[in-house]
SETOR-185746 format. One record per atom (N, C-alpha, C): residue in one letter; x, y, z. Coordinates in steps of 0.02 Angstrom, whole numbers, padded with zeros to 5 digits, always signed. Example, Ala and Ser with C-alpha at 12.3 -4.5 7.8 and 13.67 -1.06 7.14 Angstrom:
<pts>
A+00660-00284+00390/A+00615-00225+00390/A+00660-00165+00390/S+00642-00112+00354/S+00684-00053+00357/S+00645+00002+00394/
</pts>
This chain:
<pts>
X-03166-05529-05222/X-03103-05510-05254/X-03051-05499-05199/X-02999-05527-05214/X-02945-05520-05165/X-02906-05457-05180/X-02895-05418-05127/X-02854-05356-05134/X-02787-05366-05098/X-02733-05339-05130/X-02665-05344-05100/X-02654-05287-05051/X-02638-05300-04990/X-02627-05250-04938/X-02554-05225-04940/X-02549-05158-04944/X-02482-05127-04943/X-02459-05113-04872/X-02397-05127-04857/X-02368-05112-04791/X-02345-05040-04789/X-02385-04996-04753/X-02370-04924-04751/X-02327-04904-04692/X-02307-04948-04647/X-02266-04932-04589/X-02197-04910-04610/X-02170-04857-04580/X-02102-04835-04597/X-02050-04886-04577/X-01999-04886-04615/X-01947-04935-04601/X-01908-04914-04538/X-01891-04959-04496/X-01854-04946-04434/X-01779-04946-04448/X-01744-04900-04415/X-01671-04900-04425/X-01640-04964-04399/X-01592-04984-04433/X-01558-05045-04412/X-01514-05030-04351/X-01498-05078-04315/X-01456-05071-04256/X-01383-05077-04272/X-01365-05061-04333/X-01295-05066-04355/X-01253-05010-04326/X-01194-04999-04350/X-01147-04948-04326/X-01172-04878-04338/X-01148-04826-04293/X-01169-04756-04297/X-01141-04726-04361/X-01185-04687-04395/X-01164-04655-04457/X-01106-04608-04445/X-01057-04606-04488/X-00999-04562-04478/X-01018-04490-04489/X-00981-04443-04456/X-00992-04372-04465/X-00959-04349-04529/X-00967-04283-04541/X-00939-04255-04602/X-00863-04261-04603/X-00831-04261-04545/X-00759-04268-04542/X-00736-04341-04541/X-00783-04381-04544/X-00766-04452-04544/X-00762-04481-04475/X-00784-04444-04422/X-00782-04468-04353/X-00852-04479-04328/X-00858-04520-04279/X-00925-04531-04250/X-00951-04467-04218/X-01015-04455-04217/X-01046-04395-04190/X-01030-04386-04116/X-01031-04436-04076/X-01017-04431-04003/X-00946-04407-03990/X-00898-04435-04030/X-00829-04415-04021/X-00819-04342-04040/X-00853-04320-04094/X-00849-04250-04116/X-00876-04203-04062/X-00931-04223-04032/X-00961-04182-03978/X-00915-04175-03919/X-00879-04230-03904/X-00831-04228-03848/X-00775-04178-03862/X-00749-04180-03924/X-00695-04135-03942/X-00719-04062-03939/X-00779-04050-03963/X-00805-03982-03960/X-00812-03958-03888/X-00836-04001-03844/X-00843-03984-03773/X-00775-03969-03742/X-00724-04008-03761/X-00656-03996-03736/X-00629-03928-03757/X-00640-03910-03820/X-00617-03845-03844/X-00654-03787-03808/X-00719-03799-03796/X-00756-03747-03759/X-00728-03737-03689/X-00710-03791-03656/X-00681-03785-03589/X-00614-03750-03592/X-00573-03768-03642/X-00506-03737-03651/X-00512-03662-03661/X-00555-03641-03708/X-00563-03569-03721/X-00596-03532-03662/X-00637-03568-03624/X-00666-03538-03565/X-00613-03522-03512/X-00565-03570-03504/X-00510-03559-03457/X-00467-03500-03480/X-00451-03498-03546/X-00411-03443-03573/X-00446-03376-03561/X-00512-03374-03573/X-00550-03313-03563/X-00549-03291-03490/X-00557-03339-03444/X-00557-03323-03373/X-00489-03296-03351/X-00435-03329-03376/X-00368-03305-03359/X-00357-03235-03388/X-00382-03223-03448/X-00375-03157-03478/X-00411-03104-03437/X-00471-03119-03414/X-00509-03072-03373/X-00472-03057-03308/X-00446-03111-03276/X-00409-03101-03213/X-00346-03059-03225/X-00312-03072-03281/X-00252-03033-03296/X-00268-02960-03307/X-00323-02947-03342/X-00344-02878-03354/X-00363-02842-03290/X-00396-02879-03244/X-00414-02850-03179/X-00351-02832-03140/X-00301-02878-03141/X-00239-02865-03106/X-00203-02805-03135/X-00201-02800-03201/X-00169-02743-03234/X-00205-02678-03217/X-00271-02682-03214/X-00311-02623-03198/X-00296-02599-03127/X-00292-02646-03080/X-00276-02628-03011/X-00206-02599-03005/X-00159-02628-03043/X-00091-02601-03043/X-00090-02530-03071/X-00130-02519-03124/X-00134-02453-03154/X-00162-02402-03105/X-00213-02422-03068/X-00242-02378-03017/X-00189-02361-02964/X-00149-02411-02944/X-00097-02399-02895/X-00044-02350-02920/X-00023-02360-02983/X+00027-02315-03013/X+00000-02244-03017/X-00064-02238-03039/X-00095-02172-03045/X-00100-02139-02976/X-00117-02179-02925/X-00124-02152-02858/X-00057-02126-02832/X-00003-02164-02844/X+00063-02142-02823/X+00084-02080-02861/X+00070-02080-02927/X+00088-02023-02969/X+00049-01961-02948/X-00016-01971-02931/X-00058-01914-02913/X-00040-01885-02845/X-00029-01930-02797/X-00016-01906-02729/X+00057-01888-02717/X+00101-01922-02753/X+00172-01910-02741/X+00194-01948-02678/X+00257-01964-02675/X+00283-02000-02617/X+00310-01949-02567/X+00278-01946-02510/X+00295-01895-02460/X+00366-01905-02435/X+00403-01850-02435/X+00471-01852-02409/X+00522-01884-02455/X+00502-01899-02518/X+00547-01930-02565/X+00574-01877-02613/X+00640-01877-02623/X+00672-01829-02667/X+00716-01866-02717/X+00714-01844-02779/X+00758-01873-02829/X+00826-01839-02825/X+00875-01870-02856/X+00943-01845-02854/X+00968-01834-02925/X+00988-01773-02941/X+01012-01758-03008/X+01084-01733-03005/X+01127-01762-03046/X+01197-01743-03047/X+01204-01677-03085/X+01234-01627-03053/X+01245-01563-03087/X+01319-01550-03100/X+01362-01591-03071/X+01433-01587-03086/X+01464-01656-03074/X+01497-01682-03125/X+01525-01749-03121/X+01583-01752-03072/X+01592-01813-03046/X+01646-01825-02999/X+01640-01896-02972/X+01686-01918-02929/X+01681-01986-02900/X+01618-01995-02859/X+01581-02049-02871/X+01518-02060-02836/X+01528-02077-02763/X+01589-02094-02745/X+01602-02111-02675/X+01604-02049-02630/X+01609-01990-02662/X+01610-01927-02624/X+01561-01879-02658/X+01513-01856-02618/X+01460-01813-02645/X+01455-01747-02607/X+01433-01696-02644/X+01412-01633-02614/X+01340-01623-02634/X+01295-01617-02586/X+01224-01611-02599/X+01202-01538-02597/X+01164-01518-02647/X+01136-01450-02651/X+01064-01452-02628/X+01048-01412-02577/X+00980-01406-02551/X+00955-01335-02565/X+00896-01330-02594/X+00871-01265-02616/X+00820-01235-02567/X+00826-01170-02556/X+00776-01131-02520/X+00754-01076-02569/X+00695-01084-02599/X+00673-01038-02650/X+00606-01007-02632/X+00598-00944-02649/X+00533-00910-02638/X+00519-00896-02565/X+00455-00884-02551/X+00435-00869-02482/X+00446-00929-02437/X+00479-00917-02381/X+00492-00971-02333/X+00430-00982-02290/X+00402-01042-02295/X+00343-01060-02255/X+00353-01129-02226/X+00302-01156-02194/X+00308-01221-02162/X+00324-01277-02212/X+00295-01273-02272/X+00307-01324-02323/X+00381-01323-02344/X+00408-01263-02352/X+00479-01257-02370/X+00523-01286-02315/X+00507-01271-02253/X+00546-01297-02196/X+00543-01373-02194/X+00485-01402-02209/X+00478-01474-02210/X+00519-01505-02266/X+00522-01472-02323/X+00562-01497-02379/X+00636-01497-02361/X+00660-01444-02330/X+00730-01441-02310/X+00746-01497-02260/X+00700-01508-02213/X+00709-01562-02165/X+00715-01630-02201/X+00672-01642-02250/X+00673-01705-02287/X+00738-01714-02325/X+00764-01661-02355/X+00826-01665-02392/X+00886-01676-02346/X+00886-01643-02289/X+00940-01655-02241/X+00938-01727-02214/X+00877-01753-02207/X+00870-01822-02184/X+00900-01870-02235/X+00888-01856-02299/X+00917-01899-02352/X+00993-01893-02351/X+01019-01833-02341/X+01091-01823-02340/X+01123-01861-02281/X+01087-01865-02225/X+01113-01902-02167/X+01120-01977-02183/X+01071-02003-02218/X+01071-02075-02234/X+01127-02092-02283/X+01139-02048-02331/X+01190-02061-02382/X+01259-02042-02354/X+01296-02092-02334/X+01362-02081-02303/X+01414-02055-02353/X+01397-02057-02417/X+01443-02031-02468/X+01442-01955-02471/X+01391-01924-02441/X+01386-01851-02439/X+01438-01824-02391/X+01483-01782-02417/X+01537-01754-02377/X+01525-01681-02357/X+01474-01650-02386/X+01458-01581-02371/X+01396-01559-02407/X+01370-01501-02387/X+01306-01476-02414/X+01313-01403-02435/X+01280-01387-02490/X+01272-01317-02510/X+01199-01299-02503/X+01186-01248-02463/X+01118-01222-02455/X+01110-01165-02505/X+01077-01177-02560/X+01067-01126-02611/X+01004-01086-02595/X+01014-01022-02580/X+00959-00979-02556/X+00942-00926-02609/X+00879-00923-02627/X+00853-00870-02669/X+00784-00852-02642/X+00784-00813-02588/X+00722-00801-02551/X+00723-00733-02517/X+00666-00698-02516/X+00662-00635-02479/X+00645-00646-02406/X+00638-00710-02386/X+00618-00725-02317/X+00548-00752-02314/X+00519-00749-02255/X+00451-00776-02245/X+00433-00775-02172/X+00399-00827-02150/X+00376-00828-02081/X+00434-00839-02033/X+00427-00812-01973/X+00479-00819-01923/X+00489-00892-01904/X+00434-00927-01894/X+00438-00997-01872/X+00473-01040-01923/X+00455-01035-01987/X+00485-01077-02039/X+00558-01061-02048/X+00575-00996-02046/X+00646-00976-02053/X+00687-01006-01996/X+00660-01003-01936/X+00695-01029-01878/X+00701-01105-01880/X+00650-01139-01907/X+00653-01212-01913/X+00710-01233-01959/X+00717-01199-02016/X+00771-01215-02063/X+00839-01201-02030/X+00844-01144-01997/X+00906-01126-01962/X+00924-01182-01912/X+00876-01204-01874/X+00887-01254-01822/X+00908-01321-01852/X+00876-01342-01907/X+00892-01406-01938/X+00962-01406-01967/X+00984-01350-01994/X+01052-01346-02021/X+01103-01350-01965/X+01090-01315-01910/X+01136-01318-01853/X+01139-01388-01824/X+01082-01422-01820/X+01080-01491-01796/X+01120-01537-01841/X+01114-01527-01907/X+01151-01568-01954/X+01226-01558-01945/X+01247-01496-01940/X+01318-01481-01931/X+01346-01513-01867/X+01308-01508-01813/X+01331-01534-01749/X+01333-01611-01749/X+01281-01642-01778/X+01276-01715-01776/X+01322-01749-01826/X+01328-01721-01886/X+01366-01754-01939/X+01437-01730-01944/X+01452-01671-01916/X+01519-01642-01920/X+01542-01636-01993/X+01497-01611-02035/X+01511-01601-02106/X+01496-01528-02124/X+01534-01499-02170/X+01525-01428-02184/X+01461-01413-02223/X+01433-01354-02208/X+01375-01329-02245/X+01391-01257-02266/X+01387-01244-02330/X+01402-01178-02357/X+01339-01148-02389/X+01323-01087-02371/X+01266-01052-02401/X+01288-01019-02466/X+01247-01027-02518/X+01261-00995-02582/X+01201-00952-02600/X+01210-00886-02601/X+01156-00838-02613/X+01149-00822-02687/X+01089-00832-02712/X+01074-00815-02781/X+01017-00765-02783/X+01024-00711-02819/X+00970-00663-02826/X+00956-00625-02762/X+00914-00655-02719/X+00894-00623-02656/X+00902-00673-02599/X+00936-00652-02547/X+00941-00692-02486/X+00935-00643-02428/X+00875-00613-02424/X+00863-00559-02375/X+00819-00583-02318/X+00824-00549-02263/X+00783-00561-02203/X+00785-00635-02185/X+00728-00671-02191/X+00728-00742-02174/X+00776-00782-02216/X+00789-00760-02278/X+00839-00792-02320/X+00909-00786-02291/X+00924-00728-02261/X+00988-00719-02228/X+00989-00756-02161/X+00934-00756-02126/X+00927-00791-02062/X+00947-00865-02069/X+00922-00897-02122/X+00939-00968-02133/X+01012-00976-02154/X+01039-00926-02189/X+01108-00931-02215/X+01160-00929-02159/X+01147-00891-02105/X+01197-00884-02052/X+01203-00948-02011/X+01161-00998-02025/X+01169-01062-01991/X+01227-01102-02021/X+01252-01080-02079/X+01304-01117-02115/X+01374-01096-02093/X+01423-01137-02112/X+01492-01123-02094/X+01517-01061-02131/X+01502-01056-02195/X+01524-01000-02236/X+01467-00977-02281/X+01473-00914-02305/X+01422-00886-02350/X+01457-00859-02412/X+01435-00885-02471/X+01458-00860-02535/X+01399-00829-02571/X+01408-00769-02599/X+01354-00735-02633/X+01374-00717-02704/X+01326-00722-02749/X+01338-00700-02818/X+01350-00625-02818/X+01386-00599-02868/X+01400-00527-02870/X+01338-00483-02871/X+01282-00510-02898/X+01220-00470-02902/X+01171-00485-02846/X+01191-00525-02797/X+01144-00545-02744/X+01128-00486-02698/X+01066-00488-02671/X+01043-00440-02621/X+01032-00478-02556/X+01060-00452-02502/X+01053-00486-02438/X+01041-00435-02383/X+01047-00457-02321/X+01034-00412-02264/X+00960-00410-02246/X+00934-00349-02238/X+00865-00338-02216/X+00852-00374-02150/X+00898-00365-02103/X+00891-00395-02037/X+00839-00355-01998/X+00782-00384-01988/X+00728-00349-01953/X+00663-00388-01957/X+00611-00360-01927/X+00546-00392-01922/X+00492-00345-01948/X+00442-00373-01981/X+00386-00332-02004/X+00320-00369-01989/X+00269-00331-01974/X+00203-00359-01962/X+00151-00309-01986/X+00096-00334-02010/X+00043-00290-02033/X-00024-00325-02035/X-00077-00287-02036/X-00144-00315-02042/X-00190-00262-02072/X-00250-00281-02090/X-00297-00236-02123/X-00348-00210-02073/X-00364-00145-02078/X-00418-00115-02039/X-00478-00107-02085/X-00532-00143-02068/X-00591-00147-02112/X-00649-00104-02087/X-00637-00062-02039/X-00691-00024-02007/X-00732+00017-02057/X-00698+00056-02097/X-00734+00100-02144/X-00772+00059-02196/X-00741+00006-02220/X-00774-00036-02270/X-00837-00068-02241/X-00832-00095-02181/X-00889-00130-02152/X-00945-00083-02131/X-00927-00030-02096/X-00978+00014-02067/X-01005+00064-02117/X-00960+00099-02151/X-00983+00153-02196/X-01007+00127-02263/X-00974+00078-02291/X-00991+00054-02358/X-01044-00001-02357/X-01037-00047-02310/X-01082-00105-02309/X-01135-00101-02254/X-01127-00055-02209/X-01176-00049-02155/X-01174-00106-02105/X-01115-00136-02097/X-01107-00192-02050/X-01076-00165-01986/X-01107-00179-01930/X-01083-00156-01865/X-01056-00216-01826/X-00990-00223-01819/X-00962-00279-01781/X-00978-00273-01707/X-00989-00330-01676/X-01001-00333-01603/X-00947-00377-01573/X-00908-00349-01527/X-00853-00385-01495/X-00868-00394-01421/X-00866-00456-01397/X-00874-00471-01326/X-00808-00502-01303/X-00776-00473-01253/X-00709-00497-01234/X-00703-00501-01158/X-00651-00537-01136/X-00641-00548-01064/X-00593-00498-01033/X-00556-00463-01074/X-00508-00415-01048/X-00494-00361-01098/X-00465-00307-01075/X-00455-00249-01118/X-00411-00264-01179/X-00361-00306-01171/X-00313-00318-01225/X-00329-00380-01266/X-00386-00412-01253/X-00402-00475-01286/X-00408-00466-01362/X-00433-00409-01385/X-00442-00398-01457/X-00389-00350-01485/X-00332-00345-01451/X-00279-00302-01478/X-00234-00345-01523/X-00226-00326-01585/X-00260-00273-01622/X-00326-00298-01651/X-00368-00252-01672/X-00432-00269-01701/X-00437-00240-01772/X-00461-00280-01819/X-00469-00255-01887/X-00533-00214-01894/X-00572-00210-01839/X-00635-00173-01842/X-00629-00101-01820/X-00568-00079-01803/X-00557-00010-01784/X-00484+00007-01792/X-00469+00071-01799/X-00400+00093-01805/X-00365+00084-01737/X-00302+00063-01737/X-00268+00051-01673/X-00248+00116-01639/X-00253+00116-01573/X-00228+00173-01533/X-00153+00166-01525/X-00120+00221-01505/X-00048+00220-01495/X-00028+00167-01444/X-00070+00159-01394/X-00056+00110-01342/X-00054+00039-01371/X-00098+00025-01418/X-00099-00041-01450/X-00037-00052-01493/X-00016-00001-01530/X+00044-00007-01571/X+00105-00021-01528/X+00109+00014-01472/X+00165+00003-01426/X+00163-00068-01397/X+00103-00091-01383/X+00093-00158-01356/X+00118-00211-01406/X+00100-00203-01470/X+00123-00249-01522/X+00198-00246-01531/X+00225-00186-01526/X+00297-00178-01533/X+00334-00217-01478/X+00310-00211-01417/X+00343-00243-01360/X+00333-00319-01360/X+00273-00341-01378/X+00256-00412-01373/X+00276-00453-01434/X+00273-00423-01493/X+00284-00461-01555/X+00349-00443-01590/X+00359-00379-01602/X+00415-00358-01645/X+00482-00363-01609/X+00487-00334-01550/X+00551-00331-01515/X+00580-00400-01500/X+00542-00448-01472/X+00571-00514-01459/X+00596-00548-01522/X+00559-00542-01578/X+00580-00573-01640/X+00643-00539-01667/X+00645-00474-01660/X+00704-00436-01682/X+00766-00456-01642/X+00759-00461-01577/X+00815-00480-01534/X+00840-00550-01551/X+00794-00594-01566/X+00812-00662-01586/X+00853-00660-01651/X+00832-00621-01699/X+00867-00615-01763/X+00938-00589-01752/X+00945-00536-01713/X+01011-00507-01700/X+01056-00558-01666/X+01030-00594-01618/X+01069-00644-01582/X+01093-00700-01628/X+01048-00723-01672/X+01065-00776-01720/X+01120-00754-01767/X+01117-00693-01792/X+01169-00668-01837/X+01235-00662-01800/X+01234-00637-01738/X+01295-00629-01699/X+01328-00697-01686/X+01288-00748-01673/X+01315-00815-01661/X+01342-00846-01725/X+01308-00833-01781/X+01328-00864-01843/X+01387-00830-01876/X+01395-00765-01864/X+01450-00727-01895/X+01501-00710-01841/X+01551-00753-01835/X+01600-00744-01781/X+01640-00680-01789/X+01643-00653-01849/X+01681-00591-01861/X+01642-00529-01839/X+01579-00538-01818/X+01537-00482-01798/X+01518-00488-01725/X+01524-00434-01689/X+01501-00433-01619/X+01427-00417-01618/X+01397-00424-01559/X+01326-00408-01552/X+01314-00334-01568/X+01361-00292-01547/X+01356-00221-01561/X+01359-00208-01637/X+01405-00242-01671/X+01411-00234-01744/X+01346-00252-01779/X+01316-00308-01758/X+01254-00330-01790/X+01198-00280-01780/X+01193-00252-01721/X+01141-00202-01708/X+01149-00141-01753/X+01210-00123-01768/X+01222-00066-01813/X+01199-00081-01884/X+01202-00144-01902/X+01182-00165-01970/X+01109-00185-01975/X+01079-00199-01917/X+01011-00227-01916/X+00958-00173-01913/X+00957-00130-01964/X+00906-00078-01968/X+00854-00094-02021/X+00853-00156-02045/X+00806-00176-02097/X+00830-00161-02167/X+00888-00128-02173/X+00914-00110-02239/X+00944-00169-02275/X+00946-00164-02342/X+00975-00217-02384/X+01046-00198-02404/X+01084-00250-02424/X+01153-00240-02444/X+01167-00278-02509/X+01202-00247-02554/X+01227-00282-02612/X+01285-00327-02592/X+01307-00370-02637/X+01359-00419-02619/X+01424-00385-02596/X+01445-00334-02632/X+01508-00300-02615/X+01504-00267-02547/X+01449-00232-02534/X+01440-00199-02470/X+01433-00251-02414/X+01398-00306-02428/X+01390-00358-02377/X+01457-00389-02359/X+01501-00396-02409/X+01568-00422-02396/X+01608-00374-02353/X+01603-00310-02368/X+01638-00259-02328/X+01614-00259-02256/X+01549-00270-02247/X+01520-00269-02180/X+01525-00337-02145/X+01557-00386-02178/X+01569-00452-02151/X+01505-00493-02141/X+01453-00475-02178/X+01392-00514-02177/X+01399-00578-02218/X+01445-00579-02266/X+01460-00638-02306/X+01536-00649-02306/X+01557-00707-02333/X+01628-00722-02333/X+01662-00714-02401/X+01625-00728-02455/X+01655-00724-02522/X+01602-00703-02572/X+01625-00676-02629/X+01583-00663-02686/X+01603-00711-02742/X+01554-00745-02770/X+01570-00793-02823/X+01507-00830-02845/X+01517-00878-02888/X+01461-00917-02914/X+01461-00987-02882/X+01420-01031-02909/X+01413-01097-02878/X+01480-01134-02874/X+01521-01126-02925/X+01587-01159-02923/X+01628-01139-02862/X+01623-01075-02844/X+01659-01051-02785/X+01632-01083-02721/X+01566-01092-02717/X+01536-01125-02659/X+01557-01198-02655/X+01562-01231-02714/X+01583-01300-02716/X+01656-01306-02691/X+01699-01261-02714/X+01769-01261-02692/X+01773-01252-02616/X+01729-01208-02589/X+01730-01195-02517/X+01711-01257-02478/X+01661-01295-02502/X+01641-01356-02467/X+01697-01408-02470/X+01728-01415-02529/X+01783-01463-02536/X+01840-01446-02488/X+01855-01382-02484/X+01909-01360-02439/X+01894-01377-02366/X+01832-01361-02345/X+01813-01374-02276/X+01808-01449-02261/X+01789-01488-02312/X+01782-01561-02303/X+01848-01598-02311/X+01899-01563-02337/X+01964-01594-02346/X+01965-01644-02403/X+01927-01630-02457/X+01926-01674-02516/X+01944-01633-02578/X+01969-01667-02629/X+01988-01633-02690/X+01936-01639-02745/X+01903-01697-02749/X+01853-01709-02801/X+01789-01734-02769/X+01733-01719-02801/X+01668-01742-02776/X+01616-01735-02830/X+01567-01778-02827/X+01509-01773-02871/X+01458-01727-02838/X+01435-01677-02876/X+01387-01629-02848/X+01318-01648-02872/X+01273-01659-02824/X+01204-01679-02841/X+01155-01628-02811/X+01097-01626-02841/X+01044-01581-02817/X+00983-01622-02801/X+00954-01611-02742/X+00893-01646-02723/X+00833-01609-02752/X+00788-01647-02782/X+00728-01617-02811/X+00667-01658-02794/X+00611-01624-02789/X+00548-01658-02776/X+00522-01687-02841/X+00503-01752-02842/X+00474-01780-02903/X+00407-01749-02918/X+00390-01746-02983/X+00326-01717-03003/X+00268-01761-02979/X+00216-01729-02955/X+00155-01765-02936/X+00095-01722-02955/X+00041-01756-02973/X-00019-01721-02993/X-00047-01681-02934/X-00043-01710-02874/X-00068-01675-02815/X-00029-01610-02803/X+00037-01615-02811/X+00078-01555-02802/X+00062-01502-02854/X+00051-01524-02916/X+00035-01478-02970/X-00031-01443-02957/X-00082-01482-02936/X-00147-01452-02921/X-00144-01406-02861/X-00102-01425-02812/X-00093-01382-02753/X-00062-01316-02773/X-00014-01317-02819/X+00017-01256-02843/X-00034-01212-02879/X-00077-01243-02918/X-00129-01205-02953/X-00178-01174-02903/X-00196-01211-02851/X-00244-01186-02803/X-00217-01127-02764/X-00150-01123-02756/X-00121-01066-02721/X-00129-01001-02759/X-00137-01008-02825/X-00144-00948-02867/X-00216-00925-02873/X-00262-00962-02841/X-00332-00943-02844/X-00352-00911-02777/X-00377-00851-02780/X-00397-00816-02718/X-00459-00848-02690/X-00454-00873-02629/X-00510-00907-02597/X-00526-00871-02532/X-00583-00839-02530/X-00603-00802-02471/X-00642-00848-02424/X-00613-00866-02369/X-00647-00907-02319/X-00627-00881-02250/X-00647-00917-02198/X-00633-00894-02130/X-00558-00889-02117/X-00520-00938-02142/X-00448-00937-02132/X-00416-00877-02166/X-00437-00863-02228/X-00411-00805-02264/X-00427-00741-02227/X-00489-00734-02204/X-00508-00673-02168/X-00469-00666-02103/X-00456-00722-02070/X-00416-00720-02009/X-00345-00696-02023/X-00315-00723-02077/X-00247-00704-02094/X-00242-00630-02113/X-00294-00605-02147/X-00293-00535-02168/X-00303-00488-02109/X-00339-00511-02059/X-00355-00466-02003/X-00311-00476-01942/X-00263-00523-01945/X-00220-00536-01889/X-00148-00522-01907/X-00111-00484-01865/X-00041-00470-01880/X+00000-00535-01885/X+00041-00539-01935/X+00086-00596-01942/X+00158-00571-01944/X+00198-00591-01896/X+00267-00569-01894/X+00306-00606-01949/X+00347-00568-01985/X+00384-00597-02040/X+00456-00573-02040/X+00501-00619-02057/X+00568-00600-02076/X+00566-00596-02152/X+00544-00539-02178/X+00529-00533-02249/X+00548-00465-02276/X+00581-00465-02333/X+00594-00403-02369/X+00533-00391-02414/X+00494-00340-02399/X+00427-00333-02428/X+00425-00307-02499/X+00482-00285-02527/X+00480-00263-02596/X+00474-00321-02644/X+00488-00381-02618/X+00486-00441-02660/X+00415-00452-02684/X+00408-00472-02748/X+00342-00488-02775/X+00343-00556-02806/
</pts>
């Protein structure tokens, strides 16, 4: 019997044209387009990442500048309108006078030197004084500015301008004080702590001092000072600083002789009226009066009055906070146990 053989081999695809894709395009062409889009979006993504990195770095830079602040940079704020071609700059001395305050005044005077539109300066003082060195630095910088620029500087006293505050003021051509201002206190003060009883009697600590000469530890916070030591400090520390103060006032106040200044330099304070009578100041008035005085000395009728201010910075803010935190370390102990000469009215708080 003959049997019919079935052909079970699968049919082979024909070698005809490539089947179209769902979009009606050949598969190879569609794959090419997809690859092109992937490359395009890859480039966009890379550029986006690079842009974000650049923005991030710029943000870090801005934050760093904001946090640290720009050293020696001061902003300028107009406090009285006038022609911009003629300016009067207000420089502030506020609070305890220390090295930082002296550096700020130096920076502001430096800015005033660069700005040729500045025709005069008002030194606005509201300070009980501070360290001898910082007070003298401010005094010296003002005198240097007057000599080099030949422009008037008028001191304007607000609230308190005593001791070191007055010391800096006499560097100016004229002094104007508010009716309620307190000034004077021409003198020197120094003090330190004696810890002997606390250490030995309360804590049982016995200090041991090894020195090369009798006066090497004069004064010492580990024992009460003898009369000889007090006299030594008076001669070496207090008297020279006092004589310097008296001389500076006599030079700055042409209406007062050296003898006159000595009569006034007993450390006492003076109200504005009394200070005017004693010729320690020139006028009683407010800021407007000080502005008029600068205009008169500069020979101008109108001027724009500006005030130099430190821009806000995070570092400065944190530094201010840290000053209010009592930190006991070696430096603090040294400052507490070592006499520090001050041109300072001590009732100030």
